[in-house]
N, C-alpha and C positions, 0 to 999 in steps of 0.2 A: 503494500498501500504507500502509495508516494505522495498523497497531495489530500488537498481539502478543495474540492470543486464546487463554486458557487455561479449560478445562473441570473443575471439580473435584467428585466426591461428597463430599467434606468427610473422606474417607480418608487415612491416612497417606500412603499409594499417591499419593495427587492429591496432597496437600499439597506433596510433594514437587515435581512438575509447577509447580504456582503460582508456588514459589519458585525454581525453572528460569527460568520466565517471566520474574519480578521483575526478576533479576538480568541477561538476557538484554535486558531492556527499558533496563536501564542502559546495558547495553555498545553498543545499535544505536540507543539514543536514541530509541524508539517508547515510544508510551503501549502500556499494557497492560490489557486487559479480561478481569475473570475472570468466568465464569458457571459456575452450579450448575443442572442441572437436574432437576425431579423429578416423580414420577407425577401425572398431570392427572387422572386416575381415582379420586378421591375427591368425596365431598361438599363443598359451596362452602365451609363454615364450617371444615371439616378439613382444606380445601387453603388459605386463606387464614391458618390457623394455623399450617400448616408454612411456607409462604414466608416469616413472619414470623421463624420459628425459625431457617432456615438463613440468612435476609439477615444476621441478628442473629451467628451464628456465624460467617459468611463476613467481616463487617466487622470483626471481633475479629481475624482471622487476617490478613485483609491488612493492616489498621493497623499489625499488629505484624510482618509480614516486609517491607513495604516499604521505601525509604528515605524520609527526612524530604524534601519536596516533590515525591516522584514521583507521576507523571501516572499513576492507577492507580483505575480506576471498577469496578464489580462488580453483577451482577442476577442474580435467580432466576429460572428459566424452567419454567413446567407445560408438559408435554408429553414427546414421546417424545426419549430421548435424540441418537440418532442424527440425528432428522429437526432438531433444534434445533440442535444444534452445526453441523450443515452450514449451516444457513439463518442463522444468527449471523457465520459466518466469510464470508460472500457478502455479508450484508448491509454488514459492517464493512470489506471486502476485509483481509481480516488477511494481515500479511503473512510470519505462521507461527501455526502451531495446535499447541498445544501441552498433552500427555495422561498421563494416568499411566496405570500399569499396571494390566490390567483382573484383577479378581478370581479367583484359580485355581478351575475347576470342572472337572476331568479328562474326567469323563464327559462333560458338555454339553458341553465343546469339540470332543471327537473328533467331534461329529454336528451342528454347527452354529458360524455364525460369530460370533467375541466383537464385543461391540460394538466394539473398537478397530479391527478389521480392517474391520468394515462402514464405518466412518468415514474410515480411509485409502482404502478403494477409493474409496467416492462422492467425496472431494475433489478440487480440482484444486490445493489448497494445500499448501507445505510442512506436514509434519506432523513433529514431536518426541513422541516416545513416551520420558519420563524413567524410569527405574529408579533411579539412584543418587541420593545427597543432593546437593544443589546447592550444596555447601560450596566450591566451587572452579571458576573458567574452567574451559573444556575445556582440555587438554593434549596428546592424543595421539589421533589421529582415522585409523580407519582406514576407505578406501573401494573396496572392489571396482566396478568398472566393466565393461559390454559394451559401450560405445561407442554407446549409445541417447541421446537427446536427453534423458530423464529423468535417467539419467546426468550429463549436462553439468549440469543443472539444481543436480543433489546436490552438485556440486563448486562449485557458486556457490554454493550458500546455505552450504555450510560455509566458505569462504573468509569468508563476512559473519557468521554467529556465533560462527564461531572465530578469528578473525583470528592470533592468535597461536601458534595450535595447531601441533603437528608433525604435518603429513601424510602419511600413506605411505596411495598410490594406487597400483592394479594392477589389471592385466587376468589370468586364468587361460585358459591355452591347455591342452584336454586333450589328449589324443594317444590318439586313436583305437587301440582295439586291442592296447593298451599290451603285456597280460598274455599274449598270442597270439603277438604278433610280437617281443618284446622290445624293443622301442623306447622307451627311456625320456627321462629329463628332457635328457641330453646325446647323444642319438641324432641323424643326418641330419635322421630326417623331423623330431625335435622342432624343429631348427635351422631347419628352413625355415617351419614352422606360426608359428615366434617371428618372423618375419622380415617375413611378411607380416601380421602380426599389430602388429609394429612400424610398417610404411608404414601399416598402417591408424589406426591411432593417432595419428600425425601428423597424417594428415587431419583426423580428427575433432576433435581439439583445437584445431588450428588456425581452426577454424571457430566457437569461441567464448572461448578463452582468450587473451586478445591482450596482455594483463599482460607486462613485461618479464622477471618472473619464474615462467614456467609452471608449472603444476603437475608435479612429477616423476611420471609413471605408468608402474611397473614391470609388465614382460611376463615372465609366469612360468608356463612350462609344469605343467600338471597340475590336478585339475580342482576347481573353486570350492569343495566342503565342505572338501577334504583342506589346501586354503591356508589356510583359513580359521581352523581347529582349528588350523594352526600359527602362526598370524601373532596372535591372540587369547591367545597365551600372554603377548605383551606388554600385557597388560592395558589396550585402549584406552580411554578416557571415551568415546568415540562412534562409532559405526559408522554411513555416511550411504551410502546407497543408491538408486538410482532406481527408481521401481516400474515393473513389466515392465506394459505396455499391450498387450493384442491388438487388432486390427482387428476391423470386421465385426459380429457381432451382441452382442460382449461387451467391449465399449469398456473398460470398469472391470476388468477380473481382474486380481489380483495373482497374481507368479510364486509358485510355492510356498516358494522360498528369501526373497524377502523377506516373505510369510505368515507363515513359521517365526521368523522374525526377530521380528515383532511379537509373535507368542505366545509365543515362550521368550526376552526379548530377552537377551543377557548383559553390555550395559551400554546407555546409553542409544542411541536408535536415530532418527537422520532419515531420514524417506522423502520422495523428492521428484519432482513429475513434469513433463514437458517442459513 
């Protein structure tokens, strides 16, 4: 892994992504490469002019936002945003891909994927979606897990990019038909299901977390959406999740929970794959 890659369209949303990438570059001691992708469906003279204008703006921003002596490069690429970002991440063996929020288009977002969702779905690299200003290191991280390889990757990635943050990780154990049976969080069924989940957690965590201070993963009875709503009241800086990958003919489909986080993130979101 050679660098942190950030993509920008020169909007304020993307400015935050570049600033976070530069900050993480200093934390991880990795070089940063910043790209801006412009439409290539233009006459050659207009395309050349546009590339020069974007390069000049990008150079001024990088110079103002980076630390003295920091290893930062940038490039302006003509082409499709989704394909260009994906190709650049692979070509540079990026350790992390950093993106800003997509522009809200309520109607279009209902009927087609956003660029951010397409990129996250296609890449095998960890993707950091930046929503908040990058004026501080991450202090509070929330990480729901489902005992998958991608969730393990998410926890390891969080330890790398936020080594001093307070990390709260949990696994949600839904109680089936609780409204009909009356089996709430303290019921015998809930205790039995949580005990099974605890044993599964211990086996899963032992397979990847060998540090003397293993991550504390809480087992909480309830549905994921309800628990997330309760825990996000503490206003985490970052939510880290594993991408849900299905096998068979659709290997890169994201789960609805991850997709919703990408489209409407309450804070910065890290998505990792196995």
